[in-house]
LOLOFI-733488 format. One record per residue: residue in one letter; x, y, z of N, C-alpha, C in turn; residue number from 1. Coordinates in nm, 4 decimals, m for minus. Layout:
LOLOFI-733488
<atom resn="a" n_X="X" n_Y="Y" n_Z="Z" ca_X="X" ca_Y="Y" ca_Z="Z" c_X="X" c_Y="Y" c_Z="Z" resi="NUM"/>
...
//
This chain:
LOLOFI-733488
<atom resn="x" n_X="0.0829" n_Y="m0.1192" n_Z="0.0009" ca_X="m0.0010" ca_Y="m0.0008" ca_Z="m0.0018" c_X="0.0891" c_Y="0.1222" c_Z="0.0003" resi="1"/>
<atom resn="x" n_X="0.0558" n_Y="0.2171" n_Z="m0.0897" ca_X="0.1393" ca_Y="0.3417" ca_Z="m0.0993" c_X="0.0676" c_Y="0.4522" c_Z="m0.0265" resi="2"/>
<atom resn="x" n_X="0.1471" n_Y="0.5439" n_Z="0.0252" ca_X="0.0939" ca_Y="0.6544" ca_Z="0.0980" c_X="0.0721" c_Y="0.7741" c_Z="0.0075" resi="3"/>
<atom resn="x" n_X="0.0242" n_Y="0.8846" n_Z="0.0695" ca_X="m0.0088" ca_Y="1.0065" ca_Z="m0.0016" c_X="0.1149" c_Y="1.0667" c_Z="m0.0703" resi="4"/>
<atom resn="x" n_X="0.2277" n_Y="1.0620" n_Z="m0.0063" ca_X="0.3493" ca_Y="1.1262" ca_Z="m0.0634" c_X="0.3893" c_Y="1.0488" c_Z="m0.1923" resi="5"/>
<atom resn="x" n_X="0.3916" n_Y="0.9175" n_Z="m0.1823" ca_X="0.4293" ca_Y="0.8383" ca_Z="m0.3018" c_X="0.3299" c_Y="0.8569" c_Z="m0.4119" resi="6"/>
<atom resn="x" n_X="0.2035" n_Y="0.8616" n_Z="m0.3806" ca_X="0.0971" ca_Y="0.8866" ca_Z="m0.4803" c_X="0.1208" c_Y="1.0223" c_Z="m0.5497" resi="7"/>
<atom resn="x" n_X="0.1500" n_Y="1.1229" n_Z="m0.4726" ca_X="0.1764" ca_Y="1.2549" ca_Z="m0.5312" c_X="0.2964" c_Y="1.2524" c_Z="m0.6182" resi="8"/>
<atom resn="x" n_X="0.4052" n_Y="1.1914" n_Z="m0.5732" ca_X="0.5283" ca_Y="1.1820" ca_Z="m0.6551" c_X="0.5005" c_Y="1.1072" c_Z="m0.7816" resi="9"/>
<atom resn="x" n_X="0.4304" n_Y="0.9925" n_Z="m0.7770" ca_X="0.3984" ca_Y="0.9150" ca_Z="m0.8920" c_X="0.3172" c_Y="1.0047" c_Z="m0.9964" resi="10"/>
<atom resn="x" n_X="0.2202" n_Y="1.0736" n_Z="m0.9449" ca_X="0.1363" ca_Y="1.1585" ca_Z="m1.0325" c_X="0.2229" c_Y="1.2663" c_Z="m1.0991" resi="11"/>
<atom resn="x" n_X="0.3038" n_Y="1.3340" n_Z="m1.0238" ca_X="0.3868" ca_Y="1.4435" ca_Z="m1.0772" c_X="0.4831" c_Y="1.3890" c_Z="m1.1851" resi="12"/>
<atom resn="x" n_X="0.5474" n_Y="1.2775" n_Z="m1.1551" ca_X="0.6410" ca_Y="1.2211" ca_Z="m1.2501" c_X="0.5752" c_Y="1.1723" c_Z="m1.3770" resi="13"/>
<atom resn="x" n_X="0.4606" n_Y="1.1138" n_Z="m1.3658" ca_X="0.3836" ca_Y="1.0685" ca_Z="m1.4832" c_X="0.3417" c_Y="1.1852" c_Z="m1.5648" resi="14"/>
<atom resn="x" n_X="0.3013" n_Y="1.2942" n_Z="m1.5060" ca_X="0.2612" ca_Y="1.4181" ca_Z="m1.5756" c_X="0.3794" c_Y="1.4794" c_Z="m1.6465" resi="15"/>
<atom resn="x" n_X="0.4947" n_Y="1.4870" n_Z="m1.5797" ca_X="0.6118" ca_Y="1.5572" ca_Z="m1.6345" c_X="0.6863" c_Y="1.4763" c_Z="m1.7387" resi="16"/>
<atom resn="x" n_X="0.6953" n_Y="1.3401" n_Z="m1.7223" ca_X="0.7814" ca_Y="1.2638" ca_Z="m1.8082" c_X="0.7172" c_Y="1.1545" c_Z="m1.8880" resi="17"/>
<atom resn="x" n_X="0.5934" n_Y="1.1189" n_Z="m1.8650" ca_X="0.5236" ca_Y="1.0074" ca_Z="m1.9316" c_X="0.6158" c_Y="0.8849" c_Z="m1.9344" resi="18"/>
<atom resn="x" n_X="0.6629" n_Y="0.8394" n_Z="m1.8174" ca_X="0.7623" ca_Y="0.7308" ca_Z="m1.8137" c_X="0.7137" c_Y="0.5985" c_Z="m1.8663" resi="19"/>
<atom resn="x" n_X="0.8049" n_Y="0.5232" n_Z="m1.9244" ca_X="0.7767" ca_Y="0.3885" ca_Z="m1.9667" c_X="0.7978" c_Y="0.2890" c_Z="m1.8519" resi="20"/>
<atom resn="x" n_X="0.8695" n_Y="0.3343" n_Z="m1.7509" ca_X="0.8897" ca_Y="0.2542" ca_Z="m1.6286" c_X="0.9005" c_Y="0.3522" c_Z="m1.5142" resi="21"/>
<atom resn="x" n_X="0.8310" n_Y="0.3223" n_Z="m1.4026" ca_X="0.8385" ca_Y="0.4031" ca_Z="m1.2835" c_X="0.8192" c_Y="0.3152" c_Z="m1.1605" resi="22"/>
<atom resn="x" n_X="0.9213" n_Y="0.3135" n_Z="m1.0794" ca_X="0.9199" ca_Y="0.2366" ca_Z="m0.9517" c_X="0.9570" c_Y="0.3302" c_Z="m0.8428" resi="23"/>
<atom resn="x" n_X="0.8788" n_Y="0.3316" n_Z="m0.7363" ca_X="0.9068" ca_Y="0.4095" ca_Z="m0.6188" c_X="0.8980" c_Y="0.3171" c_Z="m0.4978" resi="24"/>
<atom resn="x" n_X="1.0080" n_Y="0.3048" n_Z="m0.4250" ca_X="1.0149" ca_Y="0.2175" ca_Z="m0.3100" c_X="1.0384" c_Y="0.2960" c_Z="m0.1820" resi="25"/>
<atom resn="x" n_X="0.9531" n_Y="0.2781" n_Z="m0.0836" ca_X="0.9692" ca_Y="0.3449" ca_Z="0.0441" c_X="1.0750" c_Y="0.2651" c_Z="0.1264" resi="26"/>
<atom resn="x" n_X="1.1843" n_Y="0.3259" n_Z="0.1459" ca_X="1.2983" ca_Y="0.2657" ca_Z="0.2137" c_X="1.3181" c_Y="0.3235" c_Z="0.3571" resi="27"/>
<atom resn="x" n_X="1.2167" n_Y="0.3895" n_Z="0.4056" ca_X="1.2233" ca_Y="0.4620" ca_Z="0.5341" c_X="1.2554" c_Y="0.3681" c_Z="0.6521" resi="28"/>
<atom resn="x" n_X="1.1998" n_Y="0.2535" n_Z="0.6543" ca_X="1.2181" ca_Y="0.1640" ca_Z="0.7654" c_X="1.3683" c_Y="0.1273" c_Z="0.7861" resi="29"/>
<atom resn="x" n_X="1.4462" n_Y="0.1267" n_Z="0.6820" ca_X="1.5872" ca_Y="0.0969" ca_Z="0.6912" c_X="1.6650" c_Y="0.2134" c_Z="0.7506" resi="30"/>
<atom resn="x" n_X="1.6010" n_Y="0.3276" n_Z="0.7690" ca_X="1.6678" ca_Y="0.4488" ca_Z="0.8160" c_X="1.6238" c_Y="0.4916" c_Z="0.9576" resi="31"/>
<atom resn="x" n_X="1.5682" n_Y="0.3985" n_Z="1.0310" ca_X="1.5223" ca_Y="0.4251" ca_Z="1.1650" c_X="1.6405" c_Y="0.4783" c_Z="1.2476" resi="32"/>
<atom resn="x" n_X="1.6186" n_Y="0.5940" n_Z="1.3073" ca_X="1.7223" ca_Y="0.6591" ca_Z="1.3888" c_X="1.8106" c_Y="0.7521" c_Z="1.3138" resi="33"/>
<atom resn="x" n_X="1.7954" n_Y="0.7576" n_Z="1.1799" ca_X="1.8730" ca_Y="0.8515" ca_Z="1.1013" c_X="1.8022" c_Y="0.9833" c_Z="1.0894" resi="34"/>
<atom resn="x" n_X="1.8746" n_Y="1.0838" n_Z="1.0484" ca_X="1.8205" ca_Y="1.2161" ca_Z="1.0291" c_X="1.7049" c_Y="1.2111" c_Z="0.9269" resi="35"/>
<atom resn="x" n_X="1.6005" n_Y="1.2840" n_Z="0.9578" ca_X="1.4843" ca_Y="1.2882" ca_Z="0.8640" c_X="1.3870" c_Y="1.1746" c_Z="0.8830" resi="36"/>
<atom resn="x" n_X="1.4169" n_Y="1.0734" n_Z="0.9595" ca_X="1.3229" ca_Y="0.9637" ca_Z="0.9804" c_X="1.2273" c_Y="1.0046" c_Z="1.0883" resi="37"/>
<atom resn="x" n_X="1.0992" n_Y="1.0090" n_Z="1.0519" ca_X="0.9994" ca_Y="1.0562" ca_Z="1.1466" c_X="0.9155" c_Y="0.9364" c_Z="1.2025" resi="38"/>
<atom resn="x" n_X="0.9362" n_Y="0.8193" n_Z="1.1457" ca_X="0.8590" ca_Y="0.7044" ca_Z="1.1903" c_X="0.7323" c_Y="0.6853" c_Z="1.1117" resi="39"/>
<atom resn="x" n_X="0.6919" n_Y="0.7825" n_Z="1.0326" ca_X="0.5675" ca_Y="0.7762" ca_Z="0.9590" c_X="0.5836" c_Y="0.7224" c_Z="0.8177" resi="40"/>
<atom resn="x" n_X="0.7074" n_Y="0.6955" n_Z="0.7784" ca_X="0.7336" ca_Y="0.6427" ca_Z="0.6443" c_X="0.7405" c_Y="0.7529" c_Z="0.5391" resi="41"/>
<atom resn="x" n_X="0.7720" n_Y="0.7157" n_Z="0.4181" ca_X="0.7773" ca_Y="0.8024" ca_Z="0.3038" c_X="0.8767" c_Y="0.9192" c_Z="0.3180" resi="42"/>
<atom resn="x" n_X="0.9816" n_Y="0.8997" n_Z="0.4000" ca_X="1.0846" ca_Y="1.0006" ca_Z="0.4136" c_X="1.2091" c_Y="0.9685" c_Z="0.3396" resi="43"/>
<atom resn="x" n_X="1.2350" n_Y="0.8401" n_Z="0.3115" ca_X="1.3501" ca_Y="0.7943" ca_Z="0.2381" c_X="1.3002" c_Y="0.7022" c_Z="0.1247" resi="44"/>
<atom resn="x" n_X="1.3258" n_Y="0.7470" n_Z="0.0001" ca_X="1.2683" ca_Y="0.6789" ca_Z="m0.1144" c_X="1.3742" c_Y="0.6425" c_Z="m0.2148" resi="45"/>
<atom resn="x" n_X="1.3511" n_Y="0.5314" n_Z="m0.2828" ca_X="1.4336" ca_Y="0.4928" ca_Z="m0.3982" c_X="1.3411" c_Y="0.5038" c_Z="m0.5208" resi="46"/>
<atom resn="x" n_X="1.3957" n_Y="0.5705" n_Z="m0.6250" ca_X="1.3192" ca_Y="0.5983" ca_Z="m0.7447" c_X="1.3925" c_Y="0.5444" c_Z="m0.8669" resi="47"/>
<atom resn="x" n_X="1.3219" n_Y="0.4724" n_Z="m0.9514" ca_X="1.3706" ca_Y="0.4290" ca_Z="m1.0827" c_X="1.2727" c_Y="0.4735" c_Z="m1.1861" resi="48"/>
<atom resn="x" n_X="1.3197" n_Y="0.5562" n_Z="m1.2774" ca_X="1.2312" ca_Y="0.6075" ca_Z="m1.3793" c_X="1.2977" c_Y="0.5988" c_Z="m1.5139" resi="49"/>
<atom resn="x" n_X="1.2201" n_Y="0.5528" n_Z="m1.6124" ca_X="1.2678" ca_Y="0.5446" ca_Z="m1.7512" c_X="1.1762" c_Y="0.6275" c_Z="m1.8340" resi="50"/>
<atom resn="x" n_X="1.2339" n_Y="0.7235" n_Z="m1.9107" ca_X="1.1509" ca_Y="0.8124" ca_Z="m1.9942" c_X="1.2324" c_Y="0.8633" c_Z="m2.1097" resi="51"/>
<atom resn="x" n_X="1.1661" n_Y="0.8833" n_Z="m2.2196" ca_X="1.2310" ca_Y="0.9386" ca_Z="m2.3385" c_X="1.2899" c_Y="1.0753" c_Z="m2.3136" resi="52"/>
<atom resn="x" n_X="1.2319" n_Y="1.1491" n_Z="m2.2212" ca_X="1.2805" ca_Y="1.2844" ca_Z="m2.1867" c_X="1.4270" c_Y="1.2839" c_Z="m2.1408" resi="53"/>
<atom resn="x" n_X="1.4797" n_Y="1.1684" n_Z="m2.0986" ca_X="1.6146" ca_Y="1.1636" ca_Z="m2.0468" c_X="1.7183" c_Y="1.1254" c_Z="m2.1548" resi="54"/>
<atom resn="x" n_X="1.6696" n_Y="1.0963" n_Z="m2.2746" ca_X="1.7625" ca_Y="1.0564" ca_Z="m2.3837" c_X="1.8561" c_Y="1.1691" c_Z="m2.4138" resi="55"/>
<atom resn="x" n_X="1.9851" n_Y="1.1354" n_Z="m2.4242" ca_X="2.0873" ca_Y="1.2330" ca_Z="m2.4604" c_X="2.1324" c_Y="1.3231" c_Z="m2.3455" resi="56"/>
<atom resn="x" n_X="2.0767" n_Y="1.3071" n_Z="m2.2277" ca_X="2.1108" ca_Y="1.3917" ca_Z="m2.1139" c_X="2.2019" c_Y="1.3161" c_Z="m2.0176" resi="57"/>
<atom resn="x" n_X="2.2947" n_Y="1.3923" n_Z="m1.9617" ca_X="2.3872" ca_Y="1.3359" ca_Z="m1.8629" c_X="2.3113" c_Y="1.2940" c_Z="m1.7333" resi="58"/>
<atom resn="x" n_X="2.3707" n_Y="1.2027" n_Z="m1.6566" ca_X="2.3074" ca_Y="1.1531" ca_Z="m1.5362" c_X="2.2669" c_Y="1.2681" c_Z="m1.4396" resi="59"/>
<atom resn="x" n_X="2.3562" n_Y="1.3646" n_Z="m1.4191" ca_X="2.3282" ca_Y="1.4737" ca_Z="m1.3283" c_X="2.2108" c_Y="1.5593" c_Z="m1.3770" resi="60"/>
<atom resn="x" n_X="2.2047" n_Y="1.5837" n_Z="m1.5047" ca_X="2.0908" ca_Y="1.6594" ca_Z="m1.5615" c_X="1.9630" c_Y="1.5878" c_Z="m1.5446" resi="61"/>
<atom resn="x" n_X="1.9605" n_Y="1.4563" n_Z="m1.5623" ca_X="1.8392" ca_Y="1.3763" ca_Z="m1.5427" c_X="1.7938" c_Y="1.3880" c_Z="m1.3983" resi="62"/>
<atom resn="x" n_X="1.8879" n_Y="1.3760" n_Z="m1.3043" ca_X="1.8512" ca_Y="1.3913" ca_Z="m1.1619" c_X="1.7990" c_Y="1.5280" c_Z="m1.1313" resi="63"/>
<atom resn="x" n_X="1.8584" n_Y="1.6300" n_Z="m1.1895" ca_X="1.8115" ca_Y="1.7668" ca_Z="m1.1643" c_X="1.6674" c_Y="1.7850" c_Z="m1.2168" resi="64"/>
<atom resn="x" n_X="1.6398" n_Y="1.7277" n_Z="m1.3349" ca_X="1.5036" ca_Y="1.7388" ca_Z="m1.3915" c_X="1.4005" c_Y="1.6787" c_Z="m1.2975" resi="65"/>
<atom resn="x" n_X="1.4334" n_Y="1.5589" n_Z="m1.2456" ca_X="1.3422" ca_Y="1.4909" ca_Z="m1.1492" c_X="1.3289" c_Y="1.5738" c_Z="m1.0221" resi="66"/>
<atom resn="x" n_X="1.4392" n_Y="1.6264" n_Z="m0.9681" ca_X="1.4348" ca_Y="1.6966" ca_Z="m0.8448" c_X="1.3576" c_Y="1.8304" c_Z="m0.8598" resi="67"/>
<atom resn="x" n_X="1.3628" n_Y="1.8925" n_Z="m0.9779" ca_X="1.2846" ca_Y="2.0102" ca_Z="m1.0042" c_X="1.1348" c_Y="1.9849" c_Z="m0.9962" resi="68"/>
<atom resn="x" n_X="1.0912" n_Y="1.8730" n_Z="m1.0544" ca_X="0.9535" ca_Y="1.8330" ca_Z="m1.0540" c_X="0.9063" c_Y="1.8049" c_Z="m0.9060" resi="69"/>
<atom resn="x" n_X="0.9985" n_Y="1.7485" n_Z="m0.8288" ca_X="0.9596" ca_Y="1.7060" ca_Z="m0.6874" c_X="1.0117" c_Y="1.8086" c_Z="m0.5868" resi="70"/>
<atom resn="x" n_X="1.0315" n_Y="1.9269" n_Z="m0.6270" ca_X="1.0822" ca_Y="2.0346" ca_Z="m0.5390" c_X="1.0063" c_Y="2.0474" c_Z="m0.4078" resi="71"/>
<atom resn="x" n_X="0.8786" n_Y="2.0467" n_Z="m0.4131" ca_X="0.7947" ca_Y="2.0613" ca_Z="m0.2902" c_X="0.8156" c_Y="1.9455" c_Z="m0.1950" resi="72"/>
<atom resn="x" n_X="0.8181" n_Y="1.8234" n_Z="m0.2514" ca_X="0.8293" ca_Y="1.7050" ca_Z="m0.1691" c_X="0.9696" c_Y="1.6990" c_Z="m0.1062" resi="73"/>
<atom resn="x" n_X="1.0692" n_Y="1.7395" n_Z="m0.1803" ca_X="1.2093" ca_Y="1.7381" ca_Z="m0.1281" c_X="1.2285" c_Y="1.8460" c_Z="m0.0202" resi="74"/>
<atom resn="x" n_X="1.1487" n_Y="1.9503" n_Z="m0.0237" ca_X="1.1555" ca_Y="2.0577" ca_Z="0.0758" c_X="1.0728" c_Y="2.0229" c_Z="0.1986" resi="75"/>
<atom resn="x" n_X="0.9940" n_Y="1.9149" n_Z="0.1870" ca_X="0.9015" ca_Y="1.8822" ca_Z="0.3005" c_X="0.9200" c_Y="1.7426" c_Z="0.3478" resi="76"/>
<atom resn="x" n_X="0.8297" n_Y="1.6519" n_Z="0.3114" ca_X="0.8243" ca_Y="1.5182" ca_Z="0.3696" c_X="0.9382" c_Y="1.4246" c_Z="0.3290" resi="77"/>
<atom resn="x" n_X="0.9993" n_Y="1.4433" n_Z="0.2118" ca_X="1.1032" ca_Y="1.3527" ca_Z="0.1645" c_X="1.2387" c_Y="1.4002" c_Z="0.2085" resi="78"/>
<atom resn="x" n_X="1.3051" n_Y="1.3238" n_Z="0.2914" ca_X="1.4381" ca_Y="1.3629" ca_Z="0.3419" c_X="1.5514" c_Y="1.3168" c_Z="0.2445" resi="79"/>
<atom resn="x" n_X="1.5338" n_Y="1.1981" n_Z="0.1860" ca_X="1.6349" ca_Y="1.1402" ca_Z="0.1006" c_X="1.5634" c_Y="1.0725" c_Z="m0.0203" resi="80"/>
<atom resn="x" n_X="1.6216" n_Y="1.0956" n_Z="m0.1360" ca_X="1.5676" ca_Y="1.0394" ca_Z="m0.2597" c_X="1.6818" c_Y="0.9853" c_Z="m0.3442" resi="81"/>
<atom resn="x" n_X="1.6853" n_Y="0.8583" n_Z="m0.3656" ca_X="1.7824" ca_Y="0.7946" ca_Z="m0.4566" c_X="1.7167" c_Y="0.7865" c_Z="m0.5943" resi="82"/>
<atom resn="x" n_X="1.7881" n_Y="0.8392" n_Z="m0.6962" ca_X="1.7278" ca_Y="0.8474" ca_Z="m0.8286" c_X="1.8115" c_Y="0.7729" c_Z="m0.9302" resi="83"/>
<atom resn="x" n_X="1.7474" n_Y="0.6820" n_Z="m1.0022" ca_X="1.8057" ca_Y="0.6207" ca_Z="m1.1196" c_X="1.7137" c_Y="0.6562" c_Z="m1.2351" resi="84"/>
<atom resn="x" n_X="1.7612" n_Y="0.7397" n_Z="m1.3260" ca_X="1.6848" ca_Y="0.7917" ca_Z="m1.4378" c_X="1.7505" c_Y="0.7454" c_Z="m1.5639" resi="85"/>
<atom resn="x" n_X="1.6795" n_Y="0.6770" n_Z="m1.6493" ca_X="1.7308" ca_Y="0.6241" ca_Z="m1.7728" c_X="1.6393" c_Y="0.6547" c_Z="m1.8887" resi="86"/>
<atom resn="x" n_X="1.6918" n_Y="0.6457" n_Z="m2.0063" ca_X="1.6092" ca_Y="0.6576" ca_Z="m2.1292" c_X="1.5785" c_Y="0.5144" c_Z="m2.1763" resi="87"/>
<atom resn="x" n_X="1.4714" n_Y="0.4928" n_Z="m2.2497" ca_X="1.4384" ca_Y="0.3601" ca_Z="m2.2974" c_X="1.5521" c_Y="0.2981" c_Z="m2.3737" resi="88"/>
<atom resn="x" n_X="1.5804" n_Y="0.1708" n_Z="m2.3465" ca_X="1.6869" ca_Y="0.1010" ca_Z="m2.4110" c_X="1.8218" c_Y="0.1089" c_Z="m2.3411" resi="89"/>
<atom resn="x" n_X="1.8281" n_Y="0.1841" n_Z="m2.2344" ca_X="1.9571" ca_Y="0.2000" ca_Z="m2.1638" c_X="1.9728" c_Y="0.0998" c_Z="m2.0518" resi="90"/>
<atom resn="x" n_X="1.8682" n_Y="0.0324" n_Z="m2.0148" ca_X="1.8837" ca_Y="m0.0695" ca_Z="m1.9113" c_X="1.8214" c_Y="m0.0318" c_Z="m1.7872" resi="91"/>
//
């Protein structure tokens, strides 16, 4: 079951990039006792997104594009976000 934060992130990324693959994993439980861990979940996330929008762009630029879309979530409930952004056919 996904929470409101993950649902919002999924919606924003689908709107911005029309991904062919989108996986969001809540990794918050593994960060118990770490900074940003509130115990409510959805504070530490792993993201894998594949979209044509990333074709021809460097890894850092892809991450910046994702972070711009998720600016509000990164300023609020999301403490840590691991991003793997690829273009179709890159693996």
